[in-house]
Structures are given as C-alpha cells and as structure tokens.
C-alpha positions as CSV (number, residue, x, y, z in Angstrom):
1,M,120.6,125.5,42.4
2,K,120.0,128.9,40.9
3,S,117.3,129.2,38.3
4,K,118.5,130.6,34.9
5,K,117.5,134.1,34.2
6,T,114.9,134.6,31.4
7,P,116.2,137.1,28.9
8,M,113.2,139.9,28.6
9,R,112.7,142.2,25.6
10,L,110.4,145.4,24.8
11,C,108.0,144.7,22.0
12,I,108.2,147.9,19.8
13,G,104.4,147.7,18.9
14,C,102.6,147.5,22.2
15,G,105.5,148.3,24.7
16,E,105.2,145.1,26.8
17,M,108.3,143.4,28.1
18,R,108.1,139.8,27.4
19,P,110.6,136.8,27.3
20,K,112.7,136.9,24.1
21,R,111.2,133.4,22.9
22,E,107.7,135.0,22.4
23,L,108.8,137.8,20.2
24,V,110.2,138.0,16.6
25,R,113.3,140.2,15.8
26,V,113.2,142.6,13.1
27,L,116.7,143.2,11.9
28,K,118.7,145.6,10.1
29,A,121.6,144.1,8.5
30,P,125.2,145.8,8.0
31,D,124.0,146.1,4.0
32,D,121.0,148.4,5.6
33,T,118.4,145.6,4.6
34,I,115.6,145.3,6.9
35,S,113.8,141.5,7.4
36,L,112.6,139.6,10.1
37,D,115.0,137.3,11.9
38,I,113.0,134.0,13.0
39,T,116.1,132.5,14.5
40,G,117.3,135.7,16.4
41,K,121.1,135.1,16.0
42,K,121.7,136.9,12.7
43,S,124.2,140.0,12.9
44,G,122.9,143.2,12.8
45,R,120.8,145.9,14.7
46,G,117.6,144.3,16.2
47,A,114.3,145.5,17.4
48,Y,111.6,143.2,18.9
49,L,107.8,142.7,17.9
50,C,104.9,140.3,19.4
51,K,103.7,137.7,17.1
52,N,100.5,139.7,16.7
53,P,99.9,141.3,13.4
54,A,98.4,144.5,15.5
55,C,101.8,145.2,17.2
56,L,103.3,145.2,13.4
57,A,100.5,147.9,12.5
58,T,100.9,150.1,15.6
59,A,104.7,150.1,14.8
60,R,104.1,150.8,11.3
61,K,101.9,153.8,12.2
62,G,103.8,155.1,14.6
63,H,107.2,154.9,12.7
64,R,108.9,153.2,15.4
65,L,111.0,150.9,13.3
66,E,112.4,154.3,11.6
67,R,113.3,155.6,14.6
68,S,115.0,152.3,16.2
69,F,116.9,152.0,13.1
70,G,117.5,155.7,11.9
71,C,116.3,155.1,8.4
72,R,113.4,155.0,6.3
73,V,111.6,151.6,5.9
74,S,109.5,151.1,2.9
75,D,106.2,149.8,2.3
76,A,107.4,146.7,0.7
77,V,109.3,145.8,3.6
78,Y,106.2,146.3,5.9
79,E,104.3,144.0,3.4
80,E,107.0,141.5,3.3
81,M,107.3,141.2,7.1
82,E,103.4,141.3,7.5
83,H,103.6,138.1,5.1
84,A,106.3,136.3,7.3
85,L,104.6,137.1,10.6
86,Q,101.3,135.5,9.2
87,T,103.2,132.4,8.0
88,E,105.1,132.3,11.6
89,V,101.6,132.3,13.4
90,M,100.3,129.9,11.1
91,E,103.1,127.5,11.7
92,S,103.5,128.0,15.3
93,A,99.5,127.2,15.6
94,D,100.2,123.8,13.5
95,H,102.8,122.7,16.2
96,L,100.2,123.7,19.2
97,S,97.6,121.4,17.8
C-alpha cells in the first residue's frame, strides 16, 4: 500500500521546509486584513511560520511578510500575532503534558 505524502511548507522566518501541521499559517484575507490562521483552512493568501517566536521576530526584522503579501504590515498586527503565537505554544505544551 502506498503511504500518504506529507505536505511540506517553507517557514518564512528560518527558511526550513517542515510538515504543514508543524507550522502556523499567516493569512491575508480578501479584505486585506492580516491574522494568524490556526486551522489553516480560511480563504486568502497564506504564508507559514514555525511556532517559534524567534521565527516571527526574524520575519518581522526582514520584512518577509510584507514581501509575501505585497502590502505594509503594521506593528499592531505583529504584536497581535506574537500574542496569539505565545498562547498557541502554551496550549500545545498543555496538551503534551
């Protein structure tokens, strides 16, 4: 029997290819709002980040989200994503223990 192929995505922070389930999707919705898409199923343009806050910091410093989406990303959006990413990491740590 053939094994299922695991979808791989590139983290825009560290540049590593990882399985899609290990990454968090950053979404630019059709109404030009930018947010984290934890489910990975919302409609819009997506970019992927590791669940590591250092990857978000690297992406922010290198303006990689702006390059991916072709628009300016405000500091408030980065702070909101940082907070959401921290809560996501805390929730996943709670599930493991």
